[in-house]
mmJSON file of the N, C-alpha and C atoms, coordinates in Angstrom:
{"data_MODEL":{"atom_site":{
"group_PDB":["ATOM","ATOM","ATOM","ATOM","ATOM","ATOM","ATOM","ATOM","ATOM","ATOM","ATOM","ATOM","ATOM","ATOM","ATOM","ATOM","ATOM","ATOM","ATOM","ATOM","ATOM","ATOM","ATOM","ATOM","ATOM","ATOM","ATOM","ATOM","ATOM","ATOM","ATOM","ATOM","ATOM","ATOM","ATOM","ATOM","ATOM","ATOM","ATOM","ATOM","ATOM","ATOM","ATOM","ATOM","ATOM","ATOM","ATOM","ATOM","ATOM","ATOM","ATOM","ATOM","ATOM","ATOM","ATOM","ATOM","ATOM","ATOM","ATOM","ATOM","ATOM","ATOM","ATOM","ATOM","ATOM","ATOM","ATOM","ATOM","ATOM","ATOM","ATOM","ATOM","ATOM","ATOM","ATOM","ATOM","ATOM","ATOM","ATOM","ATOM","ATOM","ATOM","ATOM","ATOM","ATOM","ATOM","ATOM","ATOM","ATOM","ATOM","ATOM","ATOM","ATOM","ATOM","ATOM","ATOM","ATOM","ATOM","ATOM","ATOM","ATOM","ATOM","ATOM","ATOM","ATOM","ATOM","ATOM","ATOM","ATOM","ATOM","ATOM","ATOM","ATOM","ATOM","ATOM","ATOM","ATOM","ATOM","ATOM","ATOM","ATOM","ATOM","ATOM","ATOM","ATOM","ATOM","ATOM","ATOM","ATOM","ATOM","ATOM","ATOM","ATOM","ATOM","ATOM","ATOM","ATOM","ATOM","ATOM","ATOM","ATOM","ATOM","ATOM","ATOM","ATOM","ATOM","ATOM","ATOM","ATOM","ATOM","ATOM","ATOM","ATOM","ATOM","ATOM","ATOM","ATOM","ATOM","ATOM","ATOM","ATOM","ATOM","ATOM","ATOM","ATOM","ATOM","ATOM","ATOM","ATOM","ATOM","ATOM"],
"id":[1,2,3,4,5,6,7,8,9,10,11,12,13,14,15,16,17,18,19,20,21,22,23,24,25,26,27,28,29,30,31,32,33,34,35,36,37,38,39,40,41,42,43,44,45,46,47,48,49,50,51,52,53,54,55,56,57,58,59,60,61,62,63,64,65,66,67,68,69,70,71,72,73,74,75,76,77,78,79,80,81,82,83,84,85,86,87,88,89,90,91,92,93,94,95,96,97,98,99,100,101,102,103,104,105,106,107,108,109,110,111,112,113,114,115,116,117,118,119,120,121,122,123,124,125,126,127,128,129,130,131,132,133,134,135,136,137,138,139,140,141,142,143,144,145,146,147,148,149,150,151,152,153,154,155,156,157,158,159,160,161,162,163,164,165,166,167,168,169,170,171],
"type_symbol":["N","C","C","N","C","C","N","C","C","N","C","C","N","C","C","N","C","C","N","C","C","N","C","C","N","C","C","N","C","C","N","C","C","N","C","C","N","C","C","N","C","C","N","C","C","N","C","C","N","C","C","N","C","C","N","C","C","N","C","C","N","C","C","N","C","C","N","C","C","N","C","C","N","C","C","N","C","C","N","C","C","N","C","C","N","C","C","N","C","C","N","C","C","N","C","C","N","C","C","N","C","C","N","C","C","N","C","C","N","C","C","N","C","C","N","C","C","N","C","C","N","C","C","N","C","C","N","C","C","N","C","C","N","C","C","N","C","C","N","C","C","N","C","C","N","C","C","N","C","C","N","C","C","N","C","C","N","C","C","N","C","C","N","C","C","N","C","C","N","C","C"],
"label_atom_id":["N","CA","C","N","CA","C","N","CA","C","N","CA","C","N","CA","C","N","CA","C","N","CA","C","N","CA","C","N","CA","C","N","CA","C","N","CA","C","N","CA","C","N","CA","C","N","CA","C","N","CA","C","N","CA","C","N","CA","C","N","CA","C","N","CA","C","N","CA","C","N","CA","C","N","CA","C","N","CA","C","N","CA","C","N","CA","C","N","CA","C","N","CA","C","N","CA","C","N","CA","C","N","CA","C","N","CA","C","N","CA","C","N","CA","C","N","CA","C","N","CA","C","N","CA","C","N","CA","C","N","CA","C","N","CA","C","N","CA","C","N","CA","C","N","CA","C","N","CA","C","N","CA","C","N","CA","C","N","CA","C","N","CA","C","N","CA","C","N","CA","C","N","CA","C","N","CA","C","N","CA","C","N","CA","C","N","CA","C","N","CA","C","N","CA","C","N","CA","C"],
"label_alt_id":[null,null,null,null,null,null,null,null,null,null,null,null,null,null,null,null,null,null,null,null,null,null,null,null,null,null,null,null,null,null,null,null,null,null,null,null,null,null,null,null,null,null,null,null,null,null,null,null,null,null,null,null,null,null,null,null,null,null,null,null,null,null,null,null,null,null,null,null,null,null,null,null,null,null,null,null,null,null,null,null,null,null,null,null,null,null,null,null,null,null,null,null,null,null,null,null,null,null,null,null,null,null,null,null,null,null,null,null,null,null,null,null,null,null,null,null,null,null,null,null,null,null,null,null,null,null,null,null,null,null,null,null,null,null,null,null,null,null,null,null,null,null,null,null,null,null,null,null,null,null,null,null,null,null,null,null,null,null,null,null,null,null,null,null,null,null,null,null,null,null,null],
"label_comp_id":["UNK","UNK","UNK","UNK","UNK","UNK","UNK","UNK","UNK","UNK","UNK","UNK","UNK","UNK","UNK","UNK","UNK","UNK","UNK","UNK","UNK","UNK","UNK","UNK","UNK","UNK","UNK","UNK","UNK","UNK","UNK","UNK","UNK","UNK","UNK","UNK","UNK","UNK","UNK","UNK","UNK","UNK","UNK","UNK","UNK","UNK","UNK","UNK","UNK","UNK","UNK","UNK","UNK","UNK","UNK","UNK","UNK","UNK","UNK","UNK","UNK","UNK","UNK","UNK","UNK","UNK","UNK","UNK","UNK","UNK","UNK","UNK","UNK","UNK","UNK","UNK","UNK","UNK","UNK","UNK","UNK","UNK","UNK","UNK","UNK","UNK","UNK","UNK","UNK","UNK","UNK","UNK","UNK","UNK","UNK","UNK","UNK","UNK","UNK","UNK","UNK","UNK","UNK","UNK","UNK","UNK","UNK","UNK","UNK","UNK","UNK","UNK","UNK","UNK","UNK","UNK","UNK","UNK","UNK","UNK","UNK","UNK","UNK","UNK","UNK","UNK","UNK","UNK","UNK","UNK","UNK","UNK","UNK","UNK","UNK","UNK","UNK","UNK","UNK","UNK","UNK","UNK","UNK","UNK","UNK","UNK","UNK","UNK","UNK","UNK","UNK","UNK","UNK","UNK","UNK","UNK","UNK","UNK","UNK","UNK","UNK","UNK","UNK","UNK","UNK","UNK","UNK","UNK","UNK","UNK","UNK"],
"label_asym_id":["A","A","A","A","A","A","A","A","A","A","A","A","A","A","A","A","A","A","A","A","A","A","A","A","A","A","A","A","A","A","A","A","A","A","A","A","A","A","A","A","A","A","A","A","A","A","A","A","A","A","A","A","A","A","A","A","A","A","A","A","A","A","A","A","A","A","A","A","A","A","A","A","A","A","A","A","A","A","A","A","A","A","A","A","A","A","A","A","A","A","A","A","A","A","A","A","A","A","A","A","A","A","A","A","A","A","A","A","A","A","A","A","A","A","A","A","A","A","A","A","A","A","A","A","A","A","A","A","A","A","A","A","A","A","A","A","A","A","A","A","A","A","A","A","A","A","A","A","A","A","A","A","A","A","A","A","A","A","A","A","A","A","A","A","A","A","A","A","A","A","A"],
"label_entity_id":["1","1","1","1","1","1","1","1","1","1","1","1","1","1","1","1","1","1","1","1","1","1","1","1","1","1","1","1","1","1","1","1","1","1","1","1","1","1","1","1","1","1","1","1","1","1","1","1","1","1","1","1","1","1","1","1","1","1","1","1","1","1","1","1","1","1","1","1","1","1","1","1","1","1","1","1","1","1","1","1","1","1","1","1","1","1","1","1","1","1","1","1","1","1","1","1","1","1","1","1","1","1","1","1","1","1","1","1","1","1","1","1","1","1","1","1","1","1","1","1","1","1","1","1","1","1","1","1","1","1","1","1","1","1","1","1","1","1","1","1","1","1","1","1","1","1","1","1","1","1","1","1","1","1","1","1","1","1","1","1","1","1","1","1","1","1","1","1","1","1","1"],
"label_seq_id":[1,1,1,2,2,2,3,3,3,4,4,4,5,5,5,6,6,6,7,7,7,8,8,8,9,9,9,10,10,10,11,11,11,12,12,12,13,13,13,14,14,14,15,15,15,16,16,16,17,17,17,18,18,18,19,19,19,20,20,20,21,21,21,22,22,22,23,23,23,24,24,24,25,25,25,26,26,26,27,27,27,28,28,28,29,29,29,30,30,30,31,31,31,32,32,32,33,33,33,34,34,34,35,35,35,36,36,36,37,37,37,38,38,38,39,39,39,40,40,40,41,41,41,42,42,42,43,43,43,44,44,44,45,45,45,46,46,46,47,47,47,48,48,48,49,49,49,50,50,50,51,51,51,52,52,52,53,53,53,54,54,54,55,55,55,56,56,56,57,57,57],
"pdbx_PDB_ins_code":[null,null,null,null,null,null,null,null,null,null,null,null,null,null,null,null,null,null,null,null,null,null,null,null,null,null,null,null,null,null,null,null,null,null,null,null,null,null,null,null,null,null,null,null,null,null,null,null,null,null,null,null,null,null,null,null,null,null,null,null,null,null,null,null,null,null,null,null,null,null,null,null,null,null,null,null,null,null,null,null,null,null,null,null,null,null,null,null,null,null,null,null,null,null,null,null,null,null,null,null,null,null,null,null,null,null,null,null,null,null,null,null,null,null,null,null,null,null,null,null,null,null,null,null,null,null,null,null,null,null,null,null,null,null,null,null,null,null,null,null,null,null,null,null,null,null,null,null,null,null,null,null,null,null,null,null,null,null,null,null,null,null,null,null,null,null,null,null,null,null,null],
"Cartn_x":[120.854,121.815,122.686,122.886,123.779,124.927,126.025,127.21,127.784,127.63,128.073,129.59,130.048,131.479,131.715,132.657,133.001,133.899,133.579,134.356,134.611,135.603,135.89,135.662,134.853,134.557,135.732,135.706,136.786,137.045,135.982,136.14,136.581,136.846,137.357,136.294,135.019,133.956,133.758,133.255,133.024,131.642,131.499,130.214,130.171,128.955,128.747,128.047,128.429,127.762,127.419,126.307,125.859,124.548,123.818,122.536,121.443,120.227,119.071,118.758,118.559,118.277,116.862,115.986,114.603,114.43,114.888,114.62,115.852,117.066,118.281,118.811,118.22,118.66,119.987,120.847,122.107,121.811,122.582,122.41,123.745,123.669,124.853,124.477,125.102,124.775,125.973,125.822,126.899,126.956,128.172,128.364,128.451,128.299,128.366,129.759,130.048,131.323,132.472,133.657,134.825,136.005,135.744,136.822,137.599,138.891,139.747,139.545,138.986,138.724,140.02,141.059,142.331,142.974,142.764,143.323,142.696,141.372,140.676,141.107,141.303,141.713,143.143,143.976,145.371,145.499,144.514,144.565,144.283,143.614,143.275,144.527,144.775,145.957,145.748,146.787,146.707,146.452,145.467,145.161,144.443,144.045,143.347,141.936,141.505,140.153,139.4,138.103,137.268,137.035,137.044,136.742,135.233,134.743,133.314,133.047,132.14,131.806,131.022,131.41,130.705,129.454,128.393,127.134,127.249,126.698,126.666,125.466,125.654,124.535,123.902],
"Cartn_y":[42.946,44.027,43.982,45.12,45.164,46.125,45.904,46.723,46.5,45.278,45.009,45.0,45.446,45.537,45.072,44.162,43.677,44.701,45.043,46.003,45.434,45.999,45.644,46.887,46.743,47.873,48.121,49.24,49.606,48.535,47.84,46.825,45.475,45.387,44.167,43.234,43.559,42.702,42.949,41.935,42.024,42.585,43.215,43.772,43.877,44.037,44.276,45.613,46.37,47.617,47.619,48.229,48.264,49.016,48.784,49.441,48.407,48.753,47.882,47.777,46.553,46.352,46.788,46.982,47.387,48.902,49.544,50.973,51.869,51.307,52.099,52.702,52.335,52.837,52.193,52.957,52.397,51.354,50.248,49.172,48.88,48.421,48.044,46.846,45.697,44.467,44.0,43.986,43.552,42.032,41.486,40.045,39.395,40.136,39.567,39.671,38.874,38.951,38.35,38.432,37.857,38.817,40.099,41.086,41.101,40.897,40.977,39.852,38.746,37.646,37.146,37.033,36.562,37.638,38.896,39.996,40.026,39.846,39.871,38.695,37.525,36.356,36.511,37.214,37.384,38.259,39.128,40.026,39.302,38.161,37.414,36.753,36.939,36.349,34.856,34.086,32.639,32.301,31.441,31.003,32.04,33.134,34.179,33.769,34.164,33.849,35.153,35.1,36.271,36.399,37.624,37.869,37.919,37.219,37.185,38.018,38.976,39.843,39.03,39.196,38.5,39.278,38.547,39.181,39.734,40.927,41.529,40.991,40.746,40.239,41.352],
"Cartn_z":[121.338,121.414,120.157,119.553,118.393,118.679,117.989,118.213,119.601,120.109,121.469,121.591,122.745,123.011,124.44,124.635,125.968,126.642,127.891,128.662,130.054,130.738,132.12,132.969,134.023,134.895,135.842,136.56,137.476,138.524,138.947,139.987,139.434,138.123,137.517,136.955,137.159,136.634,135.144,134.447,133.013,132.73,131.574,131.169,129.649,129.123,127.705,127.538,126.527,126.214,124.73,124.391,123.007,122.895,121.796,121.587,121.356,121.761,121.586,120.093,119.616,118.19,117.816,118.784,118.518,118.552,119.658,119.831,119.738,119.768,119.629,120.922,122.062,123.358,123.753,124.438,124.918,125.986,125.963,126.928,127.595,128.856,129.62,130.458,130.192,130.898,131.708,133.027,133.916,133.914,133.845,133.895,132.536,131.48,130.138,129.564,128.577,127.867,128.648,128.075,128.729,128.718,128.644,128.593,129.891,129.808,130.986,131.979,131.569,132.498,133.126,132.336,132.886,133.75,133.396,134.175,135.566,135.652,136.93,137.802,137.214,137.976,138.485,137.75,138.142,139.385,139.636,140.779,142.087,142.035,143.239,143.786,145.072,145.693,145.887,145.687,145.85,147.308,147.545,148.895,149.734,149.117,149.86,150.24,151.428,151.877,152.11,151.871,152.118,153.602,154.096,155.496,155.657,156.647,156.912,158.15,158.026,159.161,160.19,161.459,162.526,162.898,163.215,163.602,165.017,165.205,166.528,167.289,168.569,169.384,170.16],
"occupancy":[1.0,1.0,1.0,1.0,1.0,1.0,1.0,1.0,1.0,1.0,1.0,1.0,1.0,1.0,1.0,1.0,1.0,1.0,1.0,1.0,1.0,1.0,1.0,1.0,1.0,1.0,1.0,1.0,1.0,1.0,1.0,1.0,1.0,1.0,1.0,1.0,1.0,1.0,1.0,1.0,1.0,1.0,1.0,1.0,1.0,1.0,1.0,1.0,1.0,1.0,1.0,1.0,1.0,1.0,1.0,1.0,1.0,1.0,1.0,1.0,1.0,1.0,1.0,1.0,1.0,1.0,1.0,1.0,1.0,1.0,1.0,1.0,1.0,1.0,1.0,1.0,1.0,1.0,1.0,1.0,1.0,1.0,1.0,1.0,1.0,1.0,1.0,1.0,1.0,1.0,1.0,1.0,1.0,1.0,1.0,1.0,1.0,1.0,1.0,1.0,1.0,1.0,1.0,1.0,1.0,1.0,1.0,1.0,1.0,1.0,1.0,1.0,1.0,1.0,1.0,1.0,1.0,1.0,1.0,1.0,1.0,1.0,1.0,1.0,1.0,1.0,1.0,1.0,1.0,1.0,1.0,1.0,1.0,1.0,1.0,1.0,1.0,1.0,1.0,1.0,1.0,1.0,1.0,1.0,1.0,1.0,1.0,1.0,1.0,1.0,1.0,1.0,1.0,1.0,1.0,1.0,1.0,1.0,1.0,1.0,1.0,1.0,1.0,1.0,1.0,1.0,1.0,1.0,1.0,1.0,1.0],
"B_iso_or_equiv":[0.0,0.0,0.0,0.0,0.0,0.0,0.0,0.0,0.0,0.0,0.0,0.0,0.0,0.0,0.0,0.0,0.0,0.0,0.0,0.0,0.0,0.0,0.0,0.0,0.0,0.0,0.0,0.0,0.0,0.0,0.0,0.0,0.0,0.0,0.0,0.0,0.0,0.0,0.0,0.0,0.0,0.0,0.0,0.0,0.0,0.0,0.0,0.0,0.0,0.0,0.0,0.0,0.0,0.0,0.0,0.0,0.0,0.0,0.0,0.0,0.0,0.0,0.0,0.0,0.0,0.0,0.0,0.0,0.0,0.0,0.0,0.0,0.0,0.0,0.0,0.0,0.0,0.0,0.0,0.0,0.0,0.0,0.0,0.0,0.0,0.0,0.0,0.0,0.0,0.0,0.0,0.0,0.0,0.0,0.0,0.0,0.0,0.0,0.0,0.0,0.0,0.0,0.0,0.0,0.0,0.0,0.0,0.0,0.0,0.0,0.0,0.0,0.0,0.0,0.0,0.0,0.0,0.0,0.0,0.0,0.0,0.0,0.0,0.0,0.0,0.0,0.0,0.0,0.0,0.0,0.0,0.0,0.0,0.0,0.0,0.0,0.0,0.0,0.0,0.0,0.0,0.0,0.0,0.0,0.0,0.0,0.0,0.0,0.0,0.0,0.0,0.0,0.0,0.0,0.0,0.0,0.0,0.0,0.0,0.0,0.0,0.0,0.0,0.0,0.0,0.0,0.0,0.0,0.0,0.0,0.0],
"pdbx_formal_charge":[null,null,null,null,null,null,null,null,null,null,null,null,null,null,null,null,null,null,null,null,null,null,null,null,null,null,null,null,null,null,null,null,null,null,null,null,null,null,null,null,null,null,null,null,null,null,null,null,null,null,null,null,null,null,null,null,null,null,null,null,null,null,null,null,null,null,null,null,null,null,null,null,null,null,null,null,null,null,null,null,null,null,null,null,null,null,null,null,null,null,null,null,null,null,null,null,null,null,null,null,null,null,null,null,null,null,null,null,null,null,null,null,null,null,null,null,null,null,null,null,null,null,null,null,null,null,null,null,null,null,null,null,null,null,null,null,null,null,null,null,null,null,null,null,null,null,null,null,null,null,null,null,null,null,null,null,null,null,null,null,null,null,null,null,null,null,null,null,null,null,null],
"auth_seq_id":[1,1,1,2,2,2,3,3,3,4,4,4,5,5,5,6,6,6,7,7,7,8,8,8,9,9,9,10,10,10,11,11,11,12,12,12,13,13,13,14,14,14,15,15,15,16,16,16,17,17,17,18,18,18,19,19,19,20,20,20,21,21,21,22,22,22,23,23,23,24,24,24,25,25,25,26,26,26,27,27,27,28,28,28,29,29,29,30,30,30,31,31,31,32,32,32,33,33,33,34,34,34,35,35,35,36,36,36,37,37,37,38,38,38,39,39,39,40,40,40,41,41,41,42,42,42,43,43,43,44,44,44,45,45,45,46,46,46,47,47,47,48,48,48,49,49,49,50,50,50,51,51,51,52,52,52,53,53,53,54,54,54,55,55,55,56,56,56,57,57,57],
"auth_comp_id":["UNK","UNK","UNK","UNK","UNK","UNK","UNK","UNK","UNK","UNK","UNK","UNK","UNK","UNK","UNK","UNK","UNK","UNK","UNK","UNK","UNK","UNK","UNK","UNK","UNK","UNK","UNK","UNK","UNK","UNK","UNK","UNK","UNK","UNK","UNK","UNK","UNK","UNK","UNK","UNK","UNK","UNK","UNK","UNK","UNK","UNK","UNK","UNK","UNK","UNK","UNK","UNK","UNK","UNK","UNK","UNK","UNK","UNK","UNK","UNK","UNK","UNK","UNK","UNK","UNK","UNK","UNK","UNK","UNK","UNK","UNK","UNK","UNK","UNK","UNK","UNK","UNK","UNK","UNK","UNK","UNK","UNK","UNK","UNK","UNK","UNK","UNK","UNK","UNK","UNK","UNK","UNK","UNK","UNK","UNK","UNK","UNK","UNK","UNK","UNK","UNK","UNK","UNK","UNK","UNK","UNK","UNK","UNK","UNK","UNK","UNK","UNK","UNK","UNK","UNK","UNK","UNK","UNK","UNK","UNK","UNK","UNK","UNK","UNK","UNK","UNK","UNK","UNK","UNK","UNK","UNK","UNK","UNK","UNK","UNK","UNK","UNK","UNK","UNK","UNK","UNK","UNK","UNK","UNK","UNK","UNK","UNK","UNK","UNK","UNK","UNK","UNK","UNK","UNK","UNK","UNK","UNK","UNK","UNK","UNK","UNK","UNK","UNK","UNK","UNK","UNK","UNK","UNK","UNK","UNK","UNK"],
"auth_asym_id":["A","A","A","A","A","A","A","A","A","A","A","A","A","A","A","A","A","A","A","A","A","A","A","A","A","A","A","A","A","A","A","A","A","A","A","A","A","A","A","A","A","A","A","A","A","A","A","A","A","A","A","A","A","A","A","A","A","A","A","A","A","A","A","A","A","A","A","A","A","A","A","A","A","A","A","A","A","A","A","A","A","A","A","A","A","A","A","A","A","A","A","A","A","A","A","A","A","A","A","A","A","A","A","A","A","A","A","A","A","A","A","A","A","A","A","A","A","A","A","A","A","A","A","A","A","A","A","A","A","A","A","A","A","A","A","A","A","A","A","A","A","A","A","A","A","A","A","A","A","A","A","A","A","A","A","A","A","A","A","A","A","A","A","A","A","A","A","A","A","A","A"],
"auth_atom_id":["N","CA","C","N","CA","C","N","CA","C","N","CA","C","N","CA","C","N","CA","C","N","CA","C","N","CA","C","N","CA","C","N","CA","C","N","CA","C","N","CA","C","N","CA","C","N","CA","C","N","CA","C","N","CA","C","N","CA","C","N","CA","C","N","CA","C","N","CA","C","N","CA","C","N","CA","C","N","CA","C","N","CA","C","N","CA","C","N","CA","C","N","CA","C","N","CA","C","N","CA","C","N","CA","C","N","CA","C","N","CA","C","N","CA","C","N","CA","C","N","CA","C","N","CA","C","N","CA","C","N","CA","C","N","CA","C","N","CA","C","N","CA","C","N","CA","C","N","CA","C","N","CA","C","N","CA","C","N","CA","C","N","CA","C","N","CA","C","N","CA","C","N","CA","C","N","CA","C","N","CA","C","N","CA","C","N","CA","C","N","CA","C","N","CA","C","N","CA","C"],
"pdbx_PDB_model_num":[1,1,1,1,1,1,1,1,1,1,1,1,1,1,1,1,1,1,1,1,1,1,1,1,1,1,1,1,1,1,1,1,1,1,1,1,1,1,1,1,1,1,1,1,1,1,1,1,1,1,1,1,1,1,1,1,1,1,1,1,1,1,1,1,1,1,1,1,1,1,1,1,1,1,1,1,1,1,1,1,1,1,1,1,1,1,1,1,1,1,1,1,1,1,1,1,1,1,1,1,1,1,1,1,1,1,1,1,1,1,1,1,1,1,1,1,1,1,1,1,1,1,1,1,1,1,1,1,1,1,1,1,1,1,1,1,1,1,1,1,1,1,1,1,1,1,1,1,1,1,1,1,1,1,1,1,1,1,1,1,1,1,1,1,1,1,1,1,1,1,1]
}}}
């Protein structure tokens, strides 16, 4: 990927965007880069636990 740029998606996850170095197609890779990493961590409440859905019988 060339011309890559780190971005943060609406949901706070990191991603990379750029163009393919072979064919020139636009690329978008979720989970790459470190854009807003501290911002996303700051949104998490201290001591917060995820709610787990109970299975229906």
